[in-house]
C-alpha positions as CSV (number, residue, x, y, z in Angstrom):
1,M,0.0,0.0,0.0
2,L,1.2,3.5,-0.7
3,R,-0.4,4.8,2.5
4,T,-0.5,3.7,6.1
5,H,-3.8,5.5,6.9
6,T,-6.7,7.2,5.1
7,C,-7.4,10.9,5.3
8,G,-10.4,10.3,7.6
9,E,-8.7,7.9,10.0
10,L,-6.2,9.8,12.3
11,R,-7.2,10.9,15.8
12,P,-5.4,12.3,18.8
13,E,-4.5,8.8,20.0
14,H,-2.2,8.6,16.9
15,E,0.0,11.4,18.2
16,T,3.7,11.0,17.5
17,Q,3.2,8.3,15.0
18,E,4.9,8.5,11.6
19,V,2.2,8.1,8.9
20,T,1.9,8.1,5.1
21,L,-1.2,9.7,3.5
22,C,-2.3,9.9,-0.2
23,G,-5.0,12.0,-1.6
24,W,-6.1,15.1,-3.5
25,V,-5.2,18.7,-2.5
26,H,-8.6,20.0,-1.3
27,R,-7.4,23.5,-0.1
28,R,-4.1,25.1,0.3
29,R,-3.5,28.1,2.6
30,D,-0.3,30.1,3.3
31,H,-0.3,31.4,6.9
32,G,2.7,33.3,8.4
33,G,5.5,31.2,7.0
34,L,3.5,27.9,7.2
35,V,1.7,26.1,4.3
36,F,-1.5,24.3,5.3
37,I,-3.1,21.8,3.0
38,D,-6.4,19.9,3.5
39,L,-5.7,16.5,2.0
40,R,-8.8,14.7,0.9
41,D,-9.7,11.1,-0.1
42,R,-13.0,9.2,0.0
43,Y,-12.8,8.8,3.8
44,G,-12.4,12.5,4.8
45,F,-9.8,15.3,5.3
46,T,-6.6,15.6,7.1
47,Q,-4.8,18.9,7.6
48,I,-1.1,18.6,6.7
49,V,1.5,21.3,7.6
50,F,4.7,22.3,5.8
51,A,7.3,24.2,7.9
52,P,9.9,26.5,6.3
53,E,12.9,24.8,7.9
54,N,12.9,22.2,5.1
55,K,13.4,24.7,2.3
56,N,13.1,22.3,-0.7
57,L,9.9,20.7,0.7
58,F,8.4,24.1,1.6
59,A,9.1,25.4,-1.9
60,A,7.5,22.3,-3.4
61,A,4.4,22.8,-1.2
62,E,4.1,26.4,-2.4
63,K,3.7,25.2,-6.0
64,V,1.1,22.6,-5.2
65,R,-2.4,23.4,-6.5
66,S,-6.0,22.2,-6.0
67,E,-6.7,18.6,-7.1
68,W,-3.1,17.6,-7.4
69,V,-2.5,14.1,-6.2
70,I,0.2,13.8,-3.6
71,K,1.8,11.4,-1.2
72,V,3.1,12.7,2.1
73,T,5.0,11.3,5.0
74,G,5.0,13.0,8.4
75,T,4.3,12.9,12.1
76,V,0.9,13.2,13.8
77,R,0.6,15.9,16.3
78,K,-2.3,17.4,18.3
79,R,-3.6,20.8,17.1
80,L,-3.1,23.8,19.4
81,E,-5.8,24.4,21.9
82,G,-8.5,26.5,20.3
83,A,-7.4,25.5,16.7
84,E,-9.4,22.2,16.7
85,R,-12.1,21.7,14.2
86,K,-15.1,20.2,15.9
87,D,-16.9,19.6,12.5
88,N,-14.2,17.3,11.2
89,P,-13.5,13.8,12.7
90,T,-9.8,14.4,12.2
91,G,-10.0,18.0,13.5
92,G,-8.1,17.3,16.6
93,I,-4.8,16.5,14.8
94,E,-2.6,17.6,11.9
95,V,0.4,16.0,10.2
96,L,3.8,17.8,10.1
97,V,5.1,16.8,6.7
98,Q,8.7,15.5,6.3
99,G,8.4,14.2,2.8
100,M,6.2,14.6,-0.3
101,D,5.8,12.9,-3.7
102,I,3.7,14.6,-6.4
103,L,1.9,11.6,-7.9
104,N,0.0,13.7,-10.5
105,E,-0.7,17.3,-11.3
106,S,-4.1,18.6,-12.3
107,K,-5.4,21.2,-14.7
108,T,-7.6,23.8,-13.1
109,P,-11.0,22.0,-12.8
110,P,-14.0,23.5,-14.7
111,F,-15.8,23.9,-11.3
112,E,-14.8,24.1,-7.7
113,I,-14.5,20.7,-6.0
114,D,-14.2,22.0,-2.5
115,Q,-17.4,24.0,-2.4
116,E,-21.1,23.1,-2.8
117,K,-22.1,25.7,-5.4
118,D,-24.8,25.6,-8.1
119,I,-23.1,24.2,-11.1
120,G,-24.8,23.6,-14.5
121,E,-25.7,20.0,-14.8
122,E,-24.4,19.8,-18.3
123,V,-20.9,20.6,-17.1
124,R,-21.2,18.3,-14.1
125,L,-22.2,15.4,-16.4
126,E,-19.4,16.1,-18.9
127,Y,-16.9,16.0,-16.1
128,R,-18.6,13.4,-14.0
129,Y,-15.3,12.0,-12.7
130,L,-14.7,15.4,-11.1
131,D,-18.2,15.7,-9.9
132,L,-17.9,12.4,-8.1
133,R,-15.1,13.8,-6.0
134,R,-17.5,16.4,-4.4
135,A,-19.0,15.7,-1.0
136,R,-22.5,15.6,-2.3
137,L,-21.9,12.8,-4.8
138,Q,-19.6,10.9,-2.4
139,K,-22.3,10.9,0.2
140,N,-24.9,9.7,-2.3
141,I,-22.8,6.9,-3.7
142,A,-22.1,5.7,-0.1
143,I,-25.9,5.8,0.7
144,R,-26.6,3.8,-2.4
145,H,-24.0,1.2,-1.4
146,R,-25.4,1.0,2.1
147,I,-29.0,0.6,0.8
148,V,-28.0,-2.2,-1.5
149,R,-26.0,-4.0,1.2
150,I,-29.0,-3.8,3.7
151,I,-31.4,-5.1,1.0
152,R,-29.2,-8.0,0.1
153,E,-28.6,-9.0,3.8
154,Y,-32.4,-8.7,4.5
155,F,-33.5,-11.0,1.7
156,H,-30.7,-13.4,2.2
157,S,-31.9,-13.7,5.8
158,K,-35.4,-14.5,4.5
159,D,-34.2,-17.5,2.5
160,F,-34.3,-15.8,-0.9
161,L,-31.9,-17.0,-3.6
162,E,-30.2,-14.3,-5.7
163,V,-30.4,-15.4,-9.3
164,E,-29.1,-13.4,-12.3
165,T,-31.3,-13.3,-15.4
166,P,-30.0,-12.6,-18.9
167,I,-29.6,-9.1,-20.5
168,L,-30.1,-10.3,-24.1
169,I,-33.6,-11.6,-24.4
170,K,-36.5,-12.0,-26.9
171,G,-38.6,-8.9,-27.7
172,T,-42.1,-9.2,-26.3
173,P,-43.5,-5.6,-26.5
174,E,-45.6,-4.8,-23.4
175,G,-45.7,-1.0,-23.4
176,S,-42.5,0.9,-23.3
177,R,-40.2,0.8,-26.3
178,E,-37.3,-1.7,-26.1
179,Y,-33.7,-1.3,-27.1
180,L,-32.8,-3.5,-30.0
181,V,-29.5,-5.4,-30.2
182,P,-28.6,-6.9,-33.7
183,S,-27.4,-10.4,-33.9
184,R,-24.2,-10.9,-36.0
185,L,-24.6,-14.6,-36.2
186,Y,-28.2,-14.6,-37.2
187,N,-28.5,-11.8,-39.8
188,G,-31.7,-9.8,-39.6
189,N,-32.6,-11.0,-36.1
190,F,-32.4,-9.1,-32.9
191,Y,-32.2,-9.4,-29.2
192,V,-33.7,-6.7,-26.9
193,L,-32.6,-5.4,-23.6
194,P,-35.1,-6.3,-20.9
195,Q,-37.6,-3.7,-19.6
196,S,-37.6,-5.9,-16.5
197,P,-37.0,-9.6,-15.8
198,Q,-40.8,-10.0,-15.4
199,Q,-41.3,-13.2,-17.4
200,L,-37.9,-14.7,-16.4
201,K,-38.7,-14.5,-12.7
202,Q,-42.0,-16.1,-13.3
203,L,-40.2,-18.9,-15.2
204,L,-37.9,-19.2,-12.1
205,M,-41.0,-19.9,-10.0
206,I,-42.1,-22.6,-12.5
207,G,-38.5,-23.9,-12.2
208,G,-39.0,-24.4,-8.4
209,V,-36.7,-21.6,-7.1
210,D,-39.6,-20.7,-4.7
211,R,-38.0,-17.4,-3.4
212,Y,-36.1,-15.3,-5.9
213,F,-34.3,-12.0,-5.4
214,Q,-32.2,-9.8,-7.7
215,V,-30.8,-6.3,-8.2
216,P,-31.2,-6.2,-12.0
217,R,-30.4,-3.6,-14.6
218,C,-33.4,-2.7,-16.8
219,F,-33.8,-0.7,-20.0
220,R,-36.5,1.4,-21.6
221,D,-36.2,3.6,-24.7
222,E,-38.7,6.3,-23.6
223,D,-38.8,10.0,-23.0
224,Q,-36.9,11.1,-19.9
225,R,-38.0,12.9,-16.7
226,G,-36.2,13.7,-13.5
227,D,-36.9,10.2,-12.1
228,R,-36.3,8.2,-15.3
229,Q,-33.2,7.0,-17.1
230,P,-32.9,4.8,-20.2
231,E,-31.1,2.3,-18.0
232,F,-32.1,1.9,-14.4
233,T,-31.9,-0.5,-11.5
234,Q,-34.6,-2.4,-9.6
235,F,-34.5,-4.7,-6.6
236,E,-37.2,-7.3,-6.8
237,I,-38.6,-10.5,-5.4
238,E,-40.8,-13.4,-6.6
239,M,-42.4,-16.0,-4.3
240,S,-44.2,-19.2,-4.9
241,F,-47.2,-20.6,-2.9
242,V,-48.1,-17.2,-1.4
243,E,-50.9,-14.7,-1.4
244,Q,-50.8,-10.9,-1.8
245,E,-50.4,-10.4,2.0
246,D,-47.2,-12.5,2.1
247,V,-45.5,-10.5,-0.6
248,I,-46.5,-7.2,1.0
249,Q,-45.3,-8.2,4.5
250,V,-41.9,-9.3,3.3
251,M,-41.2,-6.1,1.3
252,E,-42.7,-3.9,4.1
253,G,-40.2,-5.5,6.5
254,C,-37.4,-4.5,4.1
255,F,-38.4,-0.9,4.1
256,I,-38.8,-0.7,7.8
257,E,-35.3,-2.1,8.2
258,L,-33.9,0.3,5.5
259,T,-35.5,3.4,7.2
260,K,-34.3,2.5,10.7
261,Q,-30.7,1.9,9.5
262,V,-30.3,4.6,6.8
263,R,-32.6,7.3,8.0
264,P,-33.1,6.9,11.8
265,D,-33.9,10.7,11.9
266,K,-37.2,9.9,10.2
267,T,-40.2,8.7,12.2
268,M,-42.6,6.1,10.8
269,P,-45.8,6.7,12.8
270,D,-47.9,4.2,10.9
271,L,-46.8,0.6,11.5
272,P,-47.7,-1.6,9.8
273,F,-48.0,0.5,6.7
274,P,-51.6,1.5,6.0
275,R,-53.5,0.1,3.0
276,M,-55.7,2.1,0.7
277,T,-57.6,1.0,-2.4
278,Y,-56.9,2.7,-5.7
279,A,-60.5,4.0,-5.7
280,D,-60.2,5.5,-2.3
281,A,-56.9,7.1,-3.1
282,M,-58.2,8.8,-6.2
283,H,-61.5,9.9,-4.6
284,T,-59.8,11.3,-1.5
285,Y,-56.5,12.7,-2.8
286,G,-56.7,12.7,-6.6
287,S,-53.7,10.5,-6.9
288,D,-52.8,6.8,-6.8
289,K,-49.6,7.9,-4.9
290,P,-50.9,10.2,-2.2
291,D,-48.6,12.1,0.1
292,L,-50.1,11.5,3.6
293,R,-47.8,13.8,5.5
294,F,-50.5,16.5,5.4
295,A,-54.3,16.3,5.8
296,L,-55.8,18.0,2.7
297,K,-58.6,15.7,1.5
298,F,-61.3,15.9,-1.2
299,T,-65.0,16.1,-0.4
300,D,-67.5,14.6,-2.9
301,V,-70.0,17.3,-3.8
302,S,-71.3,15.6,-7.0
303,D,-74.9,15.2,-5.7
304,I,-75.4,18.8,-4.6
305,A,-73.7,20.1,-7.7
306,K,-76.3,18.7,-10.1
307,T,-78.6,21.6,-9.6
308,C,-76.1,24.3,-8.7
309,G,-76.7,26.4,-11.8
310,F,-73.0,26.3,-12.7
311,N,-72.8,24.1,-15.9
312,V,-69.2,23.1,-15.3
313,F,-70.4,21.3,-12.2
314,S,-73.9,20.3,-13.0
315,E,-72.9,18.5,-16.2
316,A,-69.9,16.8,-14.7
317,E,-69.8,13.1,-13.8
318,T,-67.9,13.8,-10.5
319,V,-67.3,17.0,-8.6
320,K,-64.8,17.2,-5.7
321,A,-63.9,20.1,-3.4
322,M,-60.7,20.6,-1.5
323,R,-60.8,22.9,1.5
324,I,-57.7,25.0,2.4
325,P,-58.0,26.4,5.9
326,N,-57.3,30.2,6.2
327,G,-57.1,30.5,2.4
328,T,-56.1,34.1,2.7
329,R,-52.5,32.8,2.9
330,L,-52.8,32.2,-0.9
331,S,-52.8,35.4,-3.0
332,R,-54.6,35.8,-6.3
333,K,-51.2,35.3,-8.1
334,D,-50.8,32.0,-6.2
335,I,-54.2,30.9,-7.4
336,D,-53.3,31.8,-11.0
337,D,-50.1,29.8,-10.6
338,L,-52.1,26.8,-9.3
339,T,-54.5,27.2,-12.2
340,D,-51.6,27.0,-14.6
341,L,-50.4,23.8,-12.8
342,A,-53.8,22.2,-13.1
343,Q,-53.9,23.0,-16.8
344,R,-50.5,21.5,-17.4
345,H,-51.9,18.3,-16.0
346,G,-54.9,18.2,-18.2
347,A,-57.6,20.4,-16.6
348,K,-59.3,23.1,-18.6
349,G,-59.1,25.4,-15.5
350,L,-59.2,25.5,-11.8
351,A,-62.5,26.5,-10.2
352,W,-62.2,28.1,-6.7
353,L,-64.2,29.9,-4.0
354,R,-63.1,31.9,-1.1
355,V,-65.7,31.6,1.6
356,G,-67.3,34.9,2.5
357,E,-66.4,36.6,-0.8
358,D,-68.1,37.0,-4.1
359,S,-64.9,36.6,-6.1
360,G,-64.1,33.5,-8.1
361,P,-66.0,31.7,-10.9
362,V,-68.0,29.5,-8.5
363,A,-69.4,32.3,-6.4
364,K,-70.4,34.2,-9.5
365,N,-72.1,31.3,-11.2
366,A,-73.6,29.0,-8.6
367,G,-76.7,29.7,-6.6
368,T,-76.8,30.5,-2.9
369,V,-78.5,27.2,-2.0
370,F,-75.6,25.3,-3.4
371,L,-73.1,27.6,-1.7
372,E,-74.7,27.0,1.7
373,A,-74.8,23.2,1.1
374,L,-71.2,23.3,-0.1
375,T,-69.9,25.1,3.0
376,Q,-71.8,22.6,5.2
377,A,-70.5,19.6,3.3
378,T,-66.9,20.7,3.4
379,A,-67.1,22.3,6.9
380,A,-65.6,25.4,5.4
381,K,-65.3,28.6,7.5
382,Q,-64.9,32.3,6.8
383,D,-61.8,33.0,4.6
384,D,-61.3,29.3,3.8
385,L,-60.4,28.6,0.2
386,L,-62.1,25.8,-1.8
387,F,-60.6,24.3,-5.0
388,F,-62.6,22.1,-7.3
389,A,-62.2,19.2,-9.7
390,A,-65.0,18.4,-12.1
391,G,-65.3,15.9,-15.0
392,K,-65.0,12.2,-15.7
393,Y,-63.5,9.9,-13.0
394,P,-60.6,9.4,-12.5
395,H,-58.8,11.8,-14.9
396,A,-60.7,14.9,-13.7
397,L,-59.3,14.4,-10.2
398,E,-55.6,14.1,-11.1
399,P,-55.0,17.9,-11.7
400,L,-56.5,18.7,-8.3
401,G,-54.1,16.1,-6.8
402,H,-51.2,18.0,-8.2
403,V,-52.7,21.3,-6.8
404,R,-53.0,19.6,-3.4
405,N,-49.2,18.8,-3.3
406,A,-48.3,22.3,-4.5
407,V,-50.6,24.0,-1.9
408,A,-49.1,21.9,0.9
409,A,-45.5,22.8,-0.1
410,K,-46.4,26.5,-0.5
411,L,-48.0,26.7,2.9
412,G,-45.4,24.6,4.8
413,M,-47.9,21.9,5.6
414,V,-45.5,19.0,5.0
415,D,-43.9,17.4,8.1
416,A,-40.4,16.7,6.8
417,S,-39.4,14.7,9.9
418,T,-42.1,12.1,9.2
419,W,-42.0,9.4,6.5
420,K,-45.4,8.1,5.4
421,Y,-45.5,4.8,3.6
422,V,-48.8,3.5,2.2
423,W,-49.8,0.5,0.2
424,I,-52.2,1.2,-2.7
425,V,-54.2,-2.0,-3.6
426,D,-57.0,-3.1,-5.9
427,F,-55.9,-1.3,-9.0
428,P,-58.0,-1.5,-12.1
429,M,-57.1,-4.6,-14.3
430,F,-57.6,-2.7,-17.6
431,E,-57.8,0.9,-18.9
432,K,-58.5,2.6,-22.2
433,N,-55.9,4.6,-24.0
434,T,-56.6,7.8,-26.0
435,E,-57.6,5.7,-29.0
436,G,-60.2,3.9,-26.9
437,E,-58.3,0.6,-26.9
438,V,-58.3,-1.6,-23.8
439,G,-54.8,-2.2,-22.3
440,A,-53.4,-3.7,-19.1
441,V,-52.8,-1.2,-16.3
442,H,-49.7,-3.2,-15.1
443,H,-48.8,-6.1,-17.4
444,P,-50.7,-8.9,-19.1
445,F,-49.6,-11.5,-16.5
446,T,-51.3,-9.7,-13.6
447,R,-53.8,-11.8,-11.8
448,P,-57.4,-10.4,-11.5
449,H,-59.5,-10.6,-8.4
450,R,-61.2,-14.0,-8.6
451,E,-64.7,-12.5,-8.3
452,D,-64.0,-10.2,-11.2
453,E,-63.0,-12.8,-13.8
454,D,-66.5,-13.1,-15.0
455,V,-66.8,-9.4,-16.0
456,F,-63.8,-9.4,-18.3
457,H,-65.8,-9.3,-21.5
458,S,-69.0,-7.5,-20.3
459,D,-67.3,-4.7,-18.3
460,P,-63.5,-5.0,-18.4
461,L,-62.9,-1.6,-16.9
462,S,-64.6,-2.6,-13.7
463,A,-62.3,-5.6,-13.1
464,R,-59.8,-5.2,-10.3
465,A,-56.2,-6.6,-10.4
466,T,-54.5,-8.3,-7.5
467,A,-51.9,-5.6,-7.7
468,Y,-50.2,-3.3,-5.2
469,D,-47.9,-0.3,-5.2
470,L,-45.8,1.0,-2.3
471,V,-45.8,4.8,-2.0
472,L,-43.5,6.9,0.2
473,N,-44.3,10.6,0.7
474,G,-46.2,10.9,-2.5
475,V,-43.7,9.0,-4.7
476,E,-44.4,5.5,-6.1
477,I,-41.3,3.5,-5.3
478,G,-42.4,0.2,-6.7
479,G,-45.2,-2.2,-7.3
480,G,-46.1,-5.8,-8.0
481,S,-48.9,-8.3,-8.3
482,M,-50.0,-11.8,-8.0
483,R,-49.4,-13.5,-11.3
484,I,-51.5,-15.7,-13.6
485,H,-50.2,-19.3,-13.6
486,E,-53.0,-21.0,-15.6
487,R,-53.0,-21.0,-19.4
488,D,-56.8,-20.8,-19.6
489,L,-57.0,-17.6,-17.5
490,Q,-54.1,-16.1,-19.4
491,K,-56.0,-16.6,-22.6
492,K,-59.0,-14.8,-21.2
493,V,-56.8,-11.8,-20.4
494,F,-55.2,-11.9,-23.9
495,D,-58.7,-11.9,-25.4
496,V,-59.7,-8.7,-23.6
497,L,-56.4,-7.1,-24.8
498,N,-57.2,-8.2,-28.4
499,I,-54.1,-10.4,-28.5
500,T,-54.8,-13.1,-31.0
501,D,-53.8,-16.8,-30.4
502,E,-51.2,-16.4,-33.1
503,D,-49.8,-13.2,-31.7
504,A,-49.8,-14.6,-28.2
505,E,-47.9,-17.7,-29.4
506,R,-45.4,-15.5,-31.2
507,R,-44.8,-13.1,-28.3
508,F,-45.4,-15.3,-25.2
509,G,-45.3,-18.9,-26.5
510,H,-42.6,-19.7,-24.0
511,M,-44.7,-18.6,-21.1
512,L,-47.8,-20.4,-22.3
513,K,-45.9,-23.6,-22.8
514,A,-44.4,-23.3,-19.3
515,F,-47.9,-22.9,-17.8
516,E,-48.7,-26.4,-19.0
517,Y,-46.0,-28.0,-16.8
518,G,-47.2,-27.5,-13.3
519,A,-46.8,-23.7,-12.7
520,P,-47.3,-22.9,-9.0
521,P,-49.3,-19.9,-7.7
522,H,-46.8,-17.1,-7.4
523,G,-46.4,-13.3,-7.1
524,G,-43.8,-10.6,-6.5
525,I,-42.9,-7.0,-6.5
526,A,-40.2,-4.8,-8.0
527,M,-38.9,-1.6,-6.5
528,G,-37.1,1.3,-8.2
529,L,-33.7,1.3,-6.6
530,D,-32.7,4.7,-8.1
531,R,-35.9,6.3,-6.9
532,V,-35.5,4.8,-3.4
533,C,-31.9,6.1,-3.2
534,M,-33.1,9.5,-4.4
535,L,-35.7,9.7,-1.6
536,F,-33.3,8.4,1.1
537,A,-30.7,10.9,0.0
538,E,-33.3,13.7,-0.3
539,E,-32.2,14.6,-3.8
540,P,-34.5,16.1,-6.5
541,N,-33.8,13.5,-9.2
542,I,-32.3,10.1,-9.7
543,R,-29.3,11.4,-11.7
544,E,-27.9,12.6,-8.3
545,V,-27.7,9.0,-7.0
546,I,-26.3,7.3,-10.1
547,A,-22.5,7.3,-10.6
548,F,-22.7,7.8,-14.4
549,P,-26.2,8.9,-15.5
550,K,-27.5,10.0,-18.8
551,D,-28.9,13.5,-19.2
552,Q,-32.5,14.4,-19.7
553,K,-32.1,13.7,-23.4
554,A,-30.7,10.2,-22.8
555,K,-27.2,11.3,-23.7
556,D,-23.9,10.4,-22.0
557,L,-22.1,13.7,-22.1
558,M,-18.9,12.3,-20.6
559,L,-18.4,9.4,-23.0
560,G,-20.2,11.0,-25.9
561,A,-22.9,8.3,-26.4
562,P,-24.8,7.5,-28.4
563,S,-22.4,7.9,-31.3
564,P,-22.3,6.7,-34.9
565,A,-21.2,3.1,-35.5
566,D,-18.4,2.1,-37.8
567,S,-19.6,1.4,-41.3
568,T,-17.7,-1.9,-41.5
569,L,-19.5,-3.1,-38.4
570,L,-22.9,-2.0,-39.7
571,K,-22.2,-3.9,-43.0
572,E,-21.2,-7.0,-41.0
573,L,-24.5,-6.8,-39.1
574,G,-26.5,-6.3,-42.2
575,I,-27.7,-2.9,-41.1
576,Q,-28.2,0.2,-43.2
577,V,-28.7,3.6,-41.6
578,V,-31.3,5.7,-43.3
579,Q,-31.0,9.4,-42.7
């Protein structure tokens, strides 16, 4: 080893020891004939001191600059009384340097490593290897490592087998676009990169593995957001001979353990985690991932709105009201901003009413009888503010759900010391897209509620799935379901989805064949590791907890990917690029 200790290791009990340290020059200071350098590595900082008595060494220290990599040998001594740094674990000592080797010099970095300043993300991603040296990224990478270690230890203790599944698989389009990988040996044929190991982990259950666990890489060629990447990581389980409750309890135990170990500063007041149906979540909060750290709820006023005289309400399928106590805390500009927010999420506008005033579209268009019934139904008082959602369920409620979150943040209603987990259950089995086609809400292997199997063809949108999502503070961190394991039931689902027998055989023939060889009842769940790490590190997006992320346009600014392929390789693969 080039060093005897790390830069975060030395303490007053090491006084008088001769040590060798290696690291980066974090800061250099010239003070009254002495040169002080904070030497940094992954483990921390150590102050090293150069005295003028050794002229050659002192002259070399004066030339050293930030981010140079150096090796020093010296003697540990206690700092003078009053000069200790209480905020640094090594703040009680310093190293008087007797020898130094410059291992590598550094150009002036494009941004400061030793300070937490706002730096353009484009520059940070281009020089990610420098960004990784900063305290913020060092902390996040360490948190991610710790989370993965705890997850692995937990599931190993529960008798799960960690099994790796292949990265090159057959394309079976299920929703998101897949990345294609051309085959050189089989010209004109392609592998795809898996969106998830969904079918493979089910096949492992058919193979008798019984309890499967993995931290797999997954790939989706889709538009990017703050919490999405073209390649991402899950941690997931699959279990045989279980029911929904078994899967939920095992994963819930994992998150209780994670929270206690990684974020002991956060309280979990609701143990076990509460359960809420999808319908209740939508009707009460306008979201299937409600943030329960604040109490804003919706009140159903559909019945009294039928004869209110305000066409927006009287002609709507459902009308909800959300009461904001002491609504004078929101200005008219705030209301306009919230209206813009609702419109960005699909609403035509945002109806509102300030109790006791004639302002706002509701007060001007609805009758006094309705207004009296409204204040009674919502328990609204003088100066309270009411926001409304009106239209078809559930889409009309979603914009007000976003307004709910924004209001809570604006008025400081969120208790940041509390973490609120909640299970959302009983999702719809099917939904219609914008073209009116019926599709699976989760994936086509999700098991329906047994009592809803008979309504597949007559009323598919009323069928419920045996599916469940885990939500933390208004963010969906993962979800799963019980799976179909009988070929006949799988065919019924394919029929609803208009997947013909020929298409089913082409896309999922391997699954259907496996169902004929004693497939056990099974179910599982997959959690977004990047998203979990983002929440635990309290970062705004997942790029901050991934060592080498893509930007929001799916580009790798550091490596310059994607990039054109060599024409010789394309010819060998039988691929022609059309501009």
